C-alpha positions in Angstrom: -0.1 0.0 0.0 1.5 3.1 -1.1 0.3 6.3 0.3 2.6 9.2 -0.7 1.6 12.8 -1.0 2.1 13.0 -4.6 -0.5 10.1 -5.4 -3.0 10.6 -2.5 -5.5 11.8 -4.9 -5.3 9.0 -7.6 -6.5 5.6 -8.0 -4.2 3.0 -6.1 -3.7 -0.7 -6.3 -3.2 -2.8 -3.0 -2.7 -6.5 -2.8 -6.0 -8.1 -1.7 -4.4 -10.8 0.5 -2.2 -8.2 2.3 -5.5 -6.1 3.3 -7.3 -9.2 4.5 -4.3 -10.3 6.5 -4.1 -6.9 8.1 -7.9 -7.0 8.9 -7.3 -10.6 10.4 -9.7 -12.1 7.8 -9.1 -15.5 6.1 -10.2 -16.1 2.7 -8.8 -18.3 0.0 -10.3 -16.9 -3.2 -12.1 -14.0 -4.7 -13.6 -12.8 -8.0 -12.3 -10.0 -10.4 -14.9 -7.5 -11.2 -13.4 -7.0 -14.6 -13.6 -10.8 -15.5 -17.3 -10.7 -14.7 -19.6 -13.3 -13.0 -18.4 -16.0 -15.5 -14.8 -15.6 -14.4 -13.0 -18.1 -12.4 -12.4 -17.6 -8.6 -8.7 -16.4 -8.1 -6.5 -16.9 -5.2 -6.5 -13.8 -2.8 -2.7 -13.4 -3.2 -3.3 -12.8 -6.9 -6.1 -10.1 -6.6 -5.6 -6.5 -6.2 -7.9 -3.8 -4.7 -8.3 -0.7 -6.8 -9.4 2.2 -4.8 -10.4 5.6 -5.9 -8.6 7.7 -3.2 -10.4 11.0 -4.4 -13.6 9.6 -2.8 -14.3 8.5 0.8 -17.1 6.3 -0.6 -16.3 2.6 0.0 -18.2 1.9 -3.2 -15.3 3.1 -5.2 -13.4 0.0 -4.2 -13.1 -2.9 -6.8 -11.4 -6.2 -6.9 -9.1 -7.0 -10.0 -7.1 -10.1 -11.0 -3.4 -9.7 -11.6 -4.0 -9.5 -15.5 -6.7 -6.7 -15.2 -4.8 -4.9 -12.5 -1.6 -4.9 -14.9 -3.8 -3.7 -17.8 -5.3 -0.9 -15.8 -1.6 0.2 -14.6 -0.3 -0.1 -18.1 -3.2 2.0 -19.3 -2.4 4.8 -16.9 -5.7 4.3 -15.1 -4.0 3.6 -11.7 -0.5 4.6 -10.2 
């Protein structure tokens, strides 16, 4: 989780397994929102949370698989 002053107001990617571990929650798999409901369950250590830090609304949080997270990062959508 990177929270530096220069990127505080951008989208960020955080590893889903790390966030669950910090919250003391155990979960083996999750689903990527970009893969859709037909997508396969993915291990949590391969999932990323994308969060719009410009909004305090928790509805701005989404879970992405490594493939979609890398596509979003390459495309400049997240920092």
